[in-house]
C-alpha atoms as an extended CHARMM CRD file, in Angstrom:
* protein
*
       271  EXT
         1         1  UNK       CA              1.8640000000      -15.1080000000       -6.7270000000  PROA      1               0.0000000000
         2         2  UNK       CA              5.1150000000      -14.0420000000       -5.0440000000  PROA      2               0.0000000000
         3         3  UNK       CA              6.9610000000      -16.4420000000       -2.6470000000  PROA      3               0.0000000000
         4         4  UNK       CA              5.9100000000      -16.1720000000        1.0600000000  PROA      4               0.0000000000
         5         5  UNK       CA              7.6850000000      -13.1370000000        2.4750000000  PROA      5               0.0000000000
         6         6  UNK       CA              6.1510000000      -13.0940000000        6.0080000000  PROA      6               0.0000000000
         7         7  UNK       CA              6.4010000000      -16.1810000000        8.2820000000  PROA      7               0.0000000000
         8         8  UNK       CA              6.3190000000      -14.6330000000       11.6500000000  PROA      8               0.0000000000
         9         9  UNK       CA              3.3640000000      -13.2810000000       13.5900000000  PROA      9               0.0000000000
        10        10  UNK       CA              5.4950000000      -10.7710000000       15.0480000000  PROA      10              0.0000000000
        11        11  UNK       CA              6.4490000000       -9.2990000000       11.6810000000  PROA      11              0.0000000000
        12        12  UNK       CA              6.4020000000       -5.4480000000       11.9910000000  PROA      12              0.0000000000
        13        13  UNK       CA              4.2800000000       -4.8870000000        8.8370000000  PROA      13              0.0000000000
        14        14  UNK       CA              1.9690000000       -7.5120000000        9.8430000000  PROA      14              0.0000000000
        15        15  UNK       CA              1.4200000000       -5.9240000000       13.1870000000  PROA      15              0.0000000000
        16        16  UNK       CA              1.0250000000       -2.3880000000       11.8570000000  PROA      16              0.0000000000
        17        17  UNK       CA             -1.7990000000       -3.8820000000        9.4700000000  PROA      17              0.0000000000
        18        18  UNK       CA             -3.5540000000       -5.8510000000       12.3580000000  PROA      18              0.0000000000
        19        19  UNK       CA             -3.6870000000       -2.5200000000       14.4270000000  PROA      19              0.0000000000
        20        20  UNK       CA             -6.0310000000       -0.9980000000       11.8160000000  PROA      20              0.0000000000
        21        21  UNK       CA             -8.7770000000       -3.0500000000       13.3910000000  PROA      21              0.0000000000
        22        22  UNK       CA             -8.7420000000       -0.3060000000       16.0550000000  PROA      22              0.0000000000
        23        23  UNK       CA            -10.5800000000        2.9210000000       14.8990000000  PROA      23              0.0000000000
        24        24  UNK       CA             -7.9770000000        5.0870000000       16.5080000000  PROA      24              0.0000000000
        25        25  UNK       CA             -5.3120000000        3.6220000000       14.3280000000  PROA      25              0.0000000000
        26        26  UNK       CA             -7.5650000000        3.7480000000       11.3560000000  PROA      26              0.0000000000
        27        27  UNK       CA             -8.0130000000        7.4970000000       11.8580000000  PROA      27              0.0000000000
        28        28  UNK       CA             -4.4590000000        8.2600000000       12.4280000000  PROA      28              0.0000000000
        29        29  UNK       CA             -3.0010000000        6.3830000000        9.5360000000  PROA      29              0.0000000000
        30        30  UNK       CA             -6.0950000000        7.0310000000        7.2490000000  PROA      30              0.0000000000
        31        31  UNK       CA             -6.1060000000        3.2400000000        6.2150000000  PROA      31              0.0000000000
        32        32  UNK       CA             -8.5190000000        0.4510000000        6.8560000000  PROA      32              0.0000000000
        33        33  UNK       CA             -8.5450000000       -3.3160000000        6.1860000000  PROA      33              0.0000000000
        34        34  UNK       CA            -10.4350000000       -5.1660000000        3.5040000000  PROA      34              0.0000000000
        35        35  UNK       CA            -11.0850000000       -8.6310000000        4.4580000000  PROA      35              0.0000000000
        36        36  UNK       CA            -11.6630000000      -11.0710000000        1.5360000000  PROA      36              0.0000000000
        37        37  UNK       CA            -10.8280000000      -11.6570000000       -2.0700000000  PROA      37              0.0000000000
        38        38  UNK       CA            -14.0340000000      -10.6290000000       -3.5160000000  PROA      38              0.0000000000
        39        39  UNK       CA            -14.1310000000       -7.5830000000       -1.3670000000  PROA      39              0.0000000000
        40        40  UNK       CA            -10.7480000000       -6.4110000000       -2.3280000000  PROA      40              0.0000000000
        41        41  UNK       CA            -11.3890000000       -6.6360000000       -5.8680000000  PROA      41              0.0000000000
        42        42  UNK       CA            -14.8830000000       -5.0410000000       -5.4780000000  PROA      42              0.0000000000
        43        43  UNK       CA            -12.9510000000       -2.3300000000       -3.6370000000  PROA      43              0.0000000000
        44        44  UNK       CA            -10.8010000000       -1.4560000000       -6.5030000000  PROA      44              0.0000000000
        45        45  UNK       CA            -13.8690000000       -1.3500000000       -8.9240000000  PROA      45              0.0000000000
        46        46  UNK       CA            -15.4350000000        1.0130000000       -6.5110000000  PROA      46              0.0000000000
        47        47  UNK       CA            -12.4230000000        3.4100000000       -6.7710000000  PROA      47              0.0000000000
        48        48  UNK       CA            -10.7000000000        2.4170000000       -3.4590000000  PROA      48              0.0000000000
        49        49  UNK       CA             -6.8410000000        2.8870000000       -3.2680000000  PROA      49              0.0000000000
        50        50  UNK       CA             -5.5150000000       -0.2760000000       -2.3160000000  PROA      50              0.0000000000
        51        51  UNK       CA             -2.0340000000       -0.1060000000       -0.9700000000  PROA      51              0.0000000000
        52        52  UNK       CA             -1.0320000000       -3.7240000000       -0.0750000000  PROA      52              0.0000000000
        53        53  UNK       CA             -2.6900000000       -7.2430000000       -0.1540000000  PROA      53              0.0000000000
        54        54  UNK       CA             -1.4880000000       -9.7040000000        2.1510000000  PROA      54              0.0000000000
        55        55  UNK       CA             -2.0280000000      -13.0970000000        0.7470000000  PROA      55              0.0000000000
        56        56  UNK       CA             -1.8190000000      -16.7040000000        2.1050000000  PROA      56              0.0000000000
        57        57  UNK       CA             -1.5180000000      -18.9440000000       -0.7970000000  PROA      57              0.0000000000
        58        58  UNK       CA             -2.5160000000      -22.1580000000        1.2040000000  PROA      58              0.0000000000
        59        59  UNK       CA             -5.9150000000      -20.5720000000        1.7210000000  PROA      59              0.0000000000
        60        60  UNK       CA             -6.5710000000      -19.5060000000       -1.7250000000  PROA      60              0.0000000000
        61        61  UNK       CA             -9.3290000000      -21.0800000000       -3.6010000000  PROA      61              0.0000000000
        62        62  UNK       CA             -9.6940000000      -20.5280000000       -7.5440000000  PROA      62              0.0000000000
        63        63  UNK       CA            -11.4730000000      -17.1870000000       -6.9400000000  PROA      63              0.0000000000
        64        64  UNK       CA             -8.8330000000      -15.9870000000       -4.5240000000  PROA      64              0.0000000000
        65        65  UNK       CA             -6.1120000000      -16.8900000000       -7.1210000000  PROA      65              0.0000000000
        66        66  UNK       CA             -7.8840000000      -14.8810000000       -9.7050000000  PROA      66              0.0000000000
        67        67  UNK       CA             -8.3970000000      -11.9240000000       -7.2660000000  PROA      67              0.0000000000
        68        68  UNK       CA             -4.7390000000      -12.1800000000       -6.4290000000  PROA      68              0.0000000000
        69        69  UNK       CA             -3.8530000000      -11.9580000000      -10.1610000000  PROA      69              0.0000000000
        70        70  UNK       CA             -6.2120000000       -8.9550000000      -10.7550000000  PROA      70              0.0000000000
        71        71  UNK       CA             -4.7000000000       -7.1800000000       -7.5100000000  PROA      71              0.0000000000
        72        72  UNK       CA             -1.2340000000       -7.6370000000       -8.9610000000  PROA      72              0.0000000000
        73        73  UNK       CA             -2.1530000000       -6.5140000000      -12.5510000000  PROA      73              0.0000000000
        74        74  UNK       CA             -3.6090000000       -3.4070000000      -10.9430000000  PROA      74              0.0000000000
        75        75  UNK       CA             -0.4780000000       -2.5200000000       -9.3840000000  PROA      75              0.0000000000
        76        76  UNK       CA             -1.2280000000       -3.5380000000       -5.7470000000  PROA      76              0.0000000000
        77        77  UNK       CA              1.6540000000       -4.8390000000       -3.7610000000  PROA      77              0.0000000000
        78        78  UNK       CA              0.9280000000       -8.5880000000       -2.9730000000  PROA      78              0.0000000000
        79        79  UNK       CA              2.7180000000       -9.9140000000       -0.0990000000  PROA      79              0.0000000000
        80        80  UNK       CA              2.8380000000      -13.5880000000        0.5890000000  PROA      80              0.0000000000
        81        81  UNK       CA              2.0620000000      -14.7520000000        4.1610000000  PROA      81              0.0000000000
        82        82  UNK       CA              2.3900000000      -17.9420000000        5.8150000000  PROA      82              0.0000000000
        83        83  UNK       CA             -0.6760000000      -19.8180000000        7.2280000000  PROA      83              0.0000000000
        84        84  UNK       CA              0.4930000000      -19.1790000000       10.8490000000  PROA      84              0.0000000000
        85        85  UNK       CA              1.2450000000      -15.6580000000       10.3620000000  PROA      85              0.0000000000
        86        86  UNK       CA             -1.9150000000      -15.0200000000        8.3280000000  PROA      86              0.0000000000
        87        87  UNK       CA             -3.8880000000      -15.7820000000       11.3870000000  PROA      87              0.0000000000
        88        88  UNK       CA             -2.5500000000      -12.7940000000       13.2750000000  PROA      88              0.0000000000
        89        89  UNK       CA             -4.1630000000      -10.6230000000       10.5580000000  PROA      89              0.0000000000
        90        90  UNK       CA             -7.4310000000      -12.5750000000        9.8530000000  PROA      90              0.0000000000
        91        91  UNK       CA            -10.3570000000      -11.7110000000       11.5760000000  PROA      91              0.0000000000
        92        92  UNK       CA            -13.8180000000      -13.6700000000       12.2520000000  PROA      92              0.0000000000
        93        93  UNK       CA            -14.4860000000      -17.0990000000       10.8130000000  PROA      93              0.0000000000
        94        94  UNK       CA            -14.0380000000      -16.4200000000        7.2210000000  PROA      94              0.0000000000
        95        95  UNK       CA            -10.4510000000      -16.9700000000        5.8560000000  PROA      95              0.0000000000
        96        96  UNK       CA            -10.0140000000      -16.9610000000        2.2890000000  PROA      96              0.0000000000
        97        97  UNK       CA             -6.5220000000      -15.8440000000        2.0590000000  PROA      97              0.0000000000
        98        98  UNK       CA             -6.6750000000      -12.2460000000        1.0730000000  PROA      98              0.0000000000
        99        99  UNK       CA             -6.4750000000       -9.1740000000        3.4560000000  PROA      99              0.0000000000
       100       100  UNK       CA             -6.0500000000       -5.8210000000        1.8010000000  PROA      100             0.0000000000
       101       101  UNK       CA             -4.9860000000       -2.4300000000        3.0930000000  PROA      101             0.0000000000
       102       102  UNK       CA             -7.0330000000        0.5410000000        1.5280000000  PROA      102             0.0000000000
       103       103  UNK       CA             -6.5970000000        4.3300000000        1.9060000000  PROA      103             0.0000000000
       104       104  UNK       CA             -9.6940000000        6.0430000000        3.5090000000  PROA      104             0.0000000000
       105       105  UNK       CA            -11.0450000000        9.4450000000        2.8950000000  PROA      105             0.0000000000
       106       106  UNK       CA            -13.8330000000       11.6830000000        4.3240000000  PROA      106             0.0000000000
       107       107  UNK       CA            -16.0070000000       12.6170000000        1.4880000000  PROA      107             0.0000000000
       108       108  UNK       CA            -18.5390000000       15.4130000000        2.0880000000  PROA      108             0.0000000000
       109       109  UNK       CA            -21.5670000000       16.7220000000        0.2790000000  PROA      109             0.0000000000
       110       110  UNK       CA            -19.3720000000       18.9280000000       -1.7500000000  PROA      110             0.0000000000
       111       111  UNK       CA            -17.5470000000       16.0370000000       -3.1790000000  PROA      111             0.0000000000
       112       112  UNK       CA            -20.5680000000       14.3950000000       -4.6830000000  PROA      112             0.0000000000
       113       113  UNK       CA            -20.7490000000       13.7510000000       -8.3570000000  PROA      113             0.0000000000
       114       114  UNK       CA            -23.4280000000       15.6260000000      -10.4310000000  PROA      114             0.0000000000
       115       115  UNK       CA            -26.6530000000       14.2110000000       -9.7490000000  PROA      115             0.0000000000
       116       116  UNK       CA            -29.5550000000       13.6750000000      -12.2290000000  PROA      116             0.0000000000
       117       117  UNK       CA            -32.5210000000       15.9420000000      -12.6140000000  PROA      117             0.0000000000
       118       118  UNK       CA            -34.6240000000       13.5100000000      -10.5030000000  PROA      118             0.0000000000
       119       119  UNK       CA            -32.3320000000       12.0220000000       -8.0140000000  PROA      119             0.0000000000
       120       120  UNK       CA            -32.9010000000        9.1910000000       -5.6870000000  PROA      120             0.0000000000
       121       121  UNK       CA            -30.8200000000        9.6410000000       -2.3600000000  PROA      121             0.0000000000
       122       122  UNK       CA            -30.5690000000        7.6160000000        0.6300000000  PROA      122             0.0000000000
       123       123  UNK       CA            -29.7690000000        9.1840000000        3.8700000000  PROA      123             0.0000000000
       124       124  UNK       CA            -28.6940000000        7.1090000000        6.8170000000  PROA      124             0.0000000000
       125       125  UNK       CA            -28.7640000000        8.6920000000       10.3010000000  PROA      125             0.0000000000
       126       126  UNK       CA            -27.2930000000        7.3370000000       13.4760000000  PROA      126             0.0000000000
       127       127  UNK       CA            -27.1150000000        3.7400000000       12.4990000000  PROA      127             0.0000000000
       128       128  UNK       CA            -25.1260000000        1.9880000000       15.2110000000  PROA      128             0.0000000000
       129       129  UNK       CA            -24.3260000000       -1.4690000000       13.9950000000  PROA      129             0.0000000000
       130       130  UNK       CA            -21.4130000000       -1.9460000000       11.2710000000  PROA      130             0.0000000000
       131       131  UNK       CA            -23.3420000000       -4.7810000000        9.7430000000  PROA      131             0.0000000000
       132       132  UNK       CA            -26.4820000000       -2.7970000000        9.2700000000  PROA      132             0.0000000000
       133       133  UNK       CA            -24.4820000000        0.1870000000        7.8760000000  PROA      133             0.0000000000
       134       134  UNK       CA            -22.8750000000       -2.1070000000        5.5510000000  PROA      134             0.0000000000
       135       135  UNK       CA            -25.9750000000       -3.6830000000        4.3620000000  PROA      135             0.0000000000
       136       136  UNK       CA            -27.7820000000       -0.3830000000        3.8370000000  PROA      136             0.0000000000
       137       137  UNK       CA            -24.8440000000        0.8660000000        1.6570000000  PROA      137             0.0000000000
       138       138  UNK       CA            -25.1210000000       -2.3830000000       -0.3870000000  PROA      138             0.0000000000
       139       139  UNK       CA            -28.9830000000       -2.1050000000       -0.6140000000  PROA      139             0.0000000000
       140       140  UNK       CA            -28.6330000000        1.6070000000       -1.7600000000  PROA      140             0.0000000000
       141       141  UNK       CA            -26.1120000000        0.8180000000       -4.4990000000  PROA      141             0.0000000000
       142       142  UNK       CA            -28.1890000000       -2.1990000000       -5.5170000000  PROA      142             0.0000000000
       143       143  UNK       CA            -31.4650000000        0.0070000000       -5.8920000000  PROA      143             0.0000000000
       144       144  UNK       CA            -29.4520000000        2.5920000000       -7.9550000000  PROA      144             0.0000000000
       145       145  UNK       CA            -29.4430000000        5.3610000000       -5.4100000000  PROA      145             0.0000000000
       146       146  UNK       CA            -27.4790000000        8.4470000000       -6.9380000000  PROA      146             0.0000000000
       147       147  UNK       CA            -26.1590000000        9.5050000000       -3.5200000000  PROA      147             0.0000000000
       148       148  UNK       CA            -25.8570000000        7.9990000000       -0.0360000000  PROA      148             0.0000000000
       149       149  UNK       CA            -25.4800000000       10.4250000000        2.6660000000  PROA      149             0.0000000000
       150       150  UNK       CA            -24.3850000000        8.9990000000        6.2040000000  PROA      150             0.0000000000
       151       151  UNK       CA            -25.6420000000       11.7960000000        8.6320000000  PROA      151             0.0000000000
       152       152  UNK       CA            -24.1520000000       12.1570000000       12.0580000000  PROA      152             0.0000000000
       153       153  UNK       CA            -22.6220000000        8.6660000000       11.9100000000  PROA      153             0.0000000000
       154       154  UNK       CA            -22.1010000000        6.8630000000       15.3830000000  PROA      154             0.0000000000
       155       155  UNK       CA            -19.6250000000        4.1430000000       14.0270000000  PROA      155             0.0000000000
       156       156  UNK       CA            -16.8210000000        4.3570000000       11.7000000000  PROA      156             0.0000000000
       157       157  UNK       CA            -17.5880000000        4.3090000000        7.9510000000  PROA      157             0.0000000000
       158       158  UNK       CA            -14.4620000000        2.1880000000        7.3860000000  PROA      158             0.0000000000
       159       159  UNK       CA            -15.1230000000       -0.4120000000       10.2010000000  PROA      159             0.0000000000
       160       160  UNK       CA            -13.8170000000       -3.6990000000        8.4350000000  PROA      160             0.0000000000
       161       161  UNK       CA            -17.2940000000       -5.3010000000        9.3160000000  PROA      161             0.0000000000
       162       162  UNK       CA            -18.9930000000       -2.2570000000        7.5590000000  PROA      162             0.0000000000
       163       163  UNK       CA            -16.7620000000       -2.6380000000        4.4700000000  PROA      163             0.0000000000
       164       164  UNK       CA            -17.2420000000       -6.5980000000        4.3790000000  PROA      164             0.0000000000
       165       165  UNK       CA            -21.2120000000       -6.1250000000        4.7410000000  PROA      165             0.0000000000
       166       166  UNK       CA            -21.2300000000       -3.2470000000        1.9420000000  PROA      166             0.0000000000
       167       167  UNK       CA            -19.2620000000       -5.5780000000       -0.2790000000  PROA      167             0.0000000000
       168       168  UNK       CA            -16.8170000000       -2.6170000000       -0.4620000000  PROA      168             0.0000000000
       169       169  UNK       CA            -19.5300000000       -0.2030000000       -1.8230000000  PROA      169             0.0000000000
       170       170  UNK       CA            -18.3720000000        2.2400000000        1.0130000000  PROA      170             0.0000000000
       171       171  UNK       CA            -15.5780000000        3.3640000000       -1.3610000000  PROA      171             0.0000000000
       172       172  UNK       CA            -17.9390000000        4.6050000000       -3.9930000000  PROA      172             0.0000000000
       173       173  UNK       CA            -17.8610000000        8.3030000000       -4.6600000000  PROA      173             0.0000000000
       174       174  UNK       CA            -21.4280000000        8.8050000000       -4.1340000000  PROA      174             0.0000000000
       175       175  UNK       CA            -21.0030000000        7.6990000000       -0.3770000000  PROA      175             0.0000000000
       176       176  UNK       CA            -20.5240000000       10.7410000000        1.7590000000  PROA      176             0.0000000000
       177       177  UNK       CA            -20.6560000000       11.9190000000        5.4080000000  PROA      177             0.0000000000
       178       178  UNK       CA            -22.4020000000       15.0350000000        6.7440000000  PROA      178             0.0000000000
       179       179  UNK       CA            -24.1490000000       16.3680000000        9.7680000000  PROA      179             0.0000000000
       180       180  UNK       CA            -27.9230000000       16.1120000000        9.7180000000  PROA      180             0.0000000000
       181       181  UNK       CA            -28.3650000000       19.8370000000        9.7310000000  PROA      181             0.0000000000
       182       182  UNK       CA            -26.0530000000       20.1750000000        6.6000000000  PROA      182             0.0000000000
       183       183  UNK       CA            -27.8450000000       17.5280000000        4.7920000000  PROA      183             0.0000000000
       184       184  UNK       CA            -31.2050000000       18.8690000000        5.6350000000  PROA      184             0.0000000000
       185       185  UNK       CA            -30.0860000000       22.4030000000        4.2220000000  PROA      185             0.0000000000
       186       186  UNK       CA            -28.6630000000       20.5590000000        1.0770000000  PROA      186             0.0000000000
       187       187  UNK       CA            -31.8770000000       18.5770000000        0.3900000000  PROA      187             0.0000000000
       188       188  UNK       CA            -33.9060000000       21.9350000000        0.6250000000  PROA      188             0.0000000000
       189       189  UNK       CA            -31.5880000000       23.8550000000       -1.6110000000  PROA      189             0.0000000000
       190       190  UNK       CA            -31.5200000000       20.9870000000       -3.9910000000  PROA      190             0.0000000000
       191       191  UNK       CA            -35.3610000000       20.8190000000       -4.2440000000  PROA      191             0.0000000000
       192       192  UNK       CA            -35.4770000000       17.3790000000       -3.0820000000  PROA      192             0.0000000000
       193       193  UNK       CA            -38.5710000000       15.7390000000       -1.4140000000  PROA      193             0.0000000000
       194       194  UNK       CA            -37.7370000000       14.2450000000        1.8810000000  PROA      194             0.0000000000
       195       195  UNK       CA            -39.4590000000       11.0290000000        3.2200000000  PROA      195             0.0000000000
       196       196  UNK       CA            -38.7660000000        9.9730000000        6.7410000000  PROA      196             0.0000000000
       197       197  UNK       CA            -39.3460000000        6.4130000000        7.6440000000  PROA      197             0.0000000000
       198       198  UNK       CA            -41.6620000000        6.0420000000       10.7030000000  PROA      198             0.0000000000
       199       199  UNK       CA            -43.6690000000        2.9380000000       11.8330000000  PROA      199             0.0000000000
       200       200  UNK       CA            -46.5920000000        5.1830000000       12.8660000000  PROA      200             0.0000000000
       201       201  UNK       CA            -46.8370000000        7.0120000000        9.5760000000  PROA      201             0.0000000000
       202       202  UNK       CA            -50.3360000000        7.0180000000        8.1040000000  PROA      202             0.0000000000
       203       203  UNK       CA            -49.2110000000        7.2510000000        4.5450000000  PROA      203             0.0000000000
       204       204  UNK       CA            -47.3030000000        3.8870000000        3.2000000000  PROA      204             0.0000000000
       205       205  UNK       CA            -44.7190000000        3.6760000000        0.5780000000  PROA      205             0.0000000000
       206       206  UNK       CA            -47.2510000000        2.2940000000       -1.8000000000  PROA      206             0.0000000000
       207       207  UNK       CA            -49.2430000000        5.4600000000       -1.5490000000  PROA      207             0.0000000000
       208       208  UNK       CA            -46.1990000000        8.0380000000       -1.4460000000  PROA      208             0.0000000000
       209       209  UNK       CA            -45.1620000000        9.5490000000       -4.8070000000  PROA      209             0.0000000000
       210       210  UNK       CA            -41.3350000000        8.5130000000       -4.8190000000  PROA      210             0.0000000000
       211       211  UNK       CA            -40.9650000000        9.1310000000       -8.6640000000  PROA      211             0.0000000000
       212       212  UNK       CA            -39.5940000000       12.7430000000       -8.3930000000  PROA      212             0.0000000000
       213       213  UNK       CA            -36.5130000000       13.9360000000       -6.8250000000  PROA      213             0.0000000000
       214       214  UNK       CA            -36.6110000000       12.0960000000       -3.3920000000  PROA      214             0.0000000000
       215       215  UNK       CA            -34.4290000000       11.5720000000       -0.3980000000  PROA      215             0.0000000000
       216       216  UNK       CA            -35.4470000000        8.3810000000        1.8070000000  PROA      216             0.0000000000
       217       217  UNK       CA            -34.2050000000        8.8510000000        5.4690000000  PROA      217             0.0000000000
       218       218  UNK       CA            -33.5100000000        5.9070000000        7.5150000000  PROA      218             0.0000000000
       219       219  UNK       CA            -32.5800000000        5.8720000000       11.3530000000  PROA      219             0.0000000000
       220       220  UNK       CA            -31.1870000000        3.6680000000       13.9220000000  PROA      220             0.0000000000
       221       221  UNK       CA            -33.3840000000        0.6920000000       14.8860000000  PROA      221             0.0000000000
       222       222  UNK       CA            -33.2960000000        1.3770000000       18.4340000000  PROA      222             0.0000000000
       223       223  UNK       CA            -33.8910000000        5.1640000000       18.5130000000  PROA      223             0.0000000000
       224       224  UNK       CA            -35.3160000000        6.0560000000       15.0150000000  PROA      224             0.0000000000
       225       225  UNK       CA            -34.7550000000        9.4070000000       13.4720000000  PROA      225             0.0000000000
       226       226  UNK       CA            -34.0720000000       12.5750000000       15.2930000000  PROA      226             0.0000000000
       227       227  UNK       CA            -36.5730000000       15.3280000000       15.5980000000  PROA      227             0.0000000000
       228       228  UNK       CA            -34.5410000000       17.4780000000       13.3610000000  PROA      228             0.0000000000
       229       229  UNK       CA            -36.2760000000       15.6810000000       10.3100000000  PROA      229             0.0000000000
       230       230  UNK       CA            -39.7280000000       16.3090000000       11.4910000000  PROA      230             0.0000000000
       231       231  UNK       CA            -38.8140000000       20.0720000000       12.3150000000  PROA      231             0.0000000000
       232       232  UNK       CA            -37.5640000000       20.3550000000        8.8620000000  PROA      232             0.0000000000
       233       233  UNK       CA            -40.9180000000       19.0030000000        7.3530000000  PROA      233             0.0000000000
       234       234  UNK       CA            -39.9900000000       15.6140000000        6.1060000000  PROA      234             0.0000000000
       235       235  UNK       CA            -42.9230000000       13.5290000000        5.1060000000  PROA      235             0.0000000000
       236       236  UNK       CA            -43.5420000000       10.5350000000        7.2100000000  PROA      236             0.0000000000
       237       237  UNK       CA            -43.9330000000        7.2250000000        5.4460000000  PROA      237             0.0000000000
       238       238  UNK       CA            -44.3010000000        3.7540000000        6.6870000000  PROA      238             0.0000000000
       239       239  UNK       CA            -44.1600000000        0.0510000000        5.4620000000  PROA      239             0.0000000000
       240       240  UNK       CA            -47.4070000000       -1.8870000000        5.8130000000  PROA      240             0.0000000000
       241       241  UNK       CA            -47.0270000000       -4.3630000000        8.8230000000  PROA      241             0.0000000000
       242       242  UNK       CA            -49.3820000000       -7.1030000000        8.4510000000  PROA      242             0.0000000000
       243       243  UNK       CA            -48.1600000000       -9.2810000000       11.4240000000  PROA      243             0.0000000000
       244       244  UNK       CA            -47.5170000000       -8.7210000000       15.0800000000  PROA      244             0.0000000000
       245       245  UNK       CA            -44.3720000000       -6.8290000000       14.5480000000  PROA      245             0.0000000000
       246       246  UNK       CA            -44.4580000000       -3.1040000000       14.0380000000  PROA      246             0.0000000000
       247       247  UNK       CA            -41.0980000000       -2.7190000000       12.0450000000  PROA      247             0.0000000000
       248       248  UNK       CA            -38.4580000000       -4.4930000000       10.0170000000  PROA      248             0.0000000000
       249       249  UNK       CA            -34.5750000000       -4.5300000000       10.0280000000  PROA      249             0.0000000000
       250       250  UNK       CA            -33.4230000000       -1.1990000000        8.7370000000  PROA      250             0.0000000000
       251       251  UNK       CA            -31.8030000000       -2.6680000000        5.7510000000  PROA      251             0.0000000000
       252       252  UNK       CA            -34.6270000000       -4.4170000000        4.9540000000  PROA      252             0.0000000000
       253       253  UNK       CA            -36.8610000000       -1.3230000000        5.1130000000  PROA      253             0.0000000000
       254       254  UNK       CA            -34.5470000000        0.4120000000        2.9780000000  PROA      254             0.0000000000
       255       255  UNK       CA            -34.6380000000       -2.2000000000        0.3490000000  PROA      255             0.0000000000
       256       256  UNK       CA            -38.3670000000       -2.1080000000        0.0300000000  PROA      256             0.0000000000
       257       257  UNK       CA            -38.6380000000        1.7630000000       -0.0600000000  PROA      257             0.0000000000
       258       258  UNK       CA            -35.6460000000        2.2680000000       -2.5020000000  PROA      258             0.0000000000
       259       259  UNK       CA            -36.7310000000       -0.4220000000       -4.8050000000  PROA      259             0.0000000000
       260       260  UNK       CA            -40.3480000000        1.0280000000       -4.7730000000  PROA      260             0.0000000000
       261       261  UNK       CA            -38.9840000000        4.4990000000       -5.5800000000  PROA      261             0.0000000000
       262       262  UNK       CA            -36.9920000000        2.7060000000       -8.4840000000  PROA      262             0.0000000000
       263       263  UNK       CA            -40.2990000000        0.8570000000       -9.5840000000  PROA      263             0.0000000000
       264       264  UNK       CA            -42.0430000000        4.1410000000       -9.7600000000  PROA      264             0.0000000000
       265       265  UNK       CA            -39.4740000000        5.5610000000      -12.0600000000  PROA      265             0.0000000000
       266       266  UNK       CA            -39.6630000000        2.7190000000      -14.6130000000  PROA      266             0.0000000000
       267       267  UNK       CA            -37.1620000000        0.1780000000      -15.7010000000  PROA      267             0.0000000000
       268       268  UNK       CA            -33.9290000000       -0.3840000000      -14.0640000000  PROA      268             0.0000000000
       269       269  UNK       CA            -30.5430000000        1.0750000000      -15.5040000000  PROA      269             0.0000000000
       270       270  UNK       CA            -29.2410000000       -2.3160000000      -16.3870000000  PROA      270             0.0000000000
       271       271  UNK       CA            -32.2650000000       -3.9380000000      -17.9270000000  PROA      271             0.0000000000
C-alpha cells in the first residue's frame, strides 16, 4: 500500500474522478467509476481496463487490503487518499476504501465472441433503472447466458450504480449494445427462437421449449416490451402468478426464465 498521496478534497485528480459520476463526463472521457474492493477486482476478472484505484487505508478491511494488493500486482496505479479527501470521491453509504477508474467501450453485436450451437441469449430492452439493469446483467451471467444484448438502452450501461449492481459483469465481452431492430434481424439470421416476456401470455415458462437456441427478451417494468417484438413474431411467454400480483420484478423474472432454460438444457457448466 503506497503512502497517502492525496489529502485535499480539491485535488485535481480527485475532482476529475468525481466528475465521472456525470454521464456526460463519462461519455467524453470514456471512463467510469467502479465503487468497492470486490467490484474492482471483479472488474479486472471480467476484462475491464482499470487505470487507477483510489484507496483510503483507514477504511480498508482485510478483503480491501487483499484487493488492493491484487490491483497493484495487476499493474493498476494505486493512489493513497486520506479519509477526508476520500469522502469527495465516495458515493452512497458503502465506503470500503476503494474506488477505481475503468475505461469504457461500446461493444456491438459484431463484437460478440463465437456462440455455441444452442446459445442462450438474454435481451434487455428499455430498462430504466440502473439497479435493475445491473441485477439483470448479474442474473444473466449467473444463469450462464452466452450473450446479453442491451437493446435501445435508456440509461448508461456504465452508470456506477449499474456496475455495482452487476458486480462488474457489465465489463464482460458477452455484454453488448444494439437497437431493437438490429437485434431482431441478428436473431432471425442466427436462427434463434425468440421468447418475449408478457404477463398476459397463455404459454408459461414451464410449457415453453427453451432447450434450443433461444433468446429471452425482457422489457421495462413500467412499459414492457415495444411492439417491434410482437411484429417480429416473438413468442409470448409468462410466469405463473398465483397471488394477487400480475408480475414480478424484471430481474426476478429474468432469473426464473433463464434458470428454467438452463434446467431444460441439463447440468450447469460448473457442476
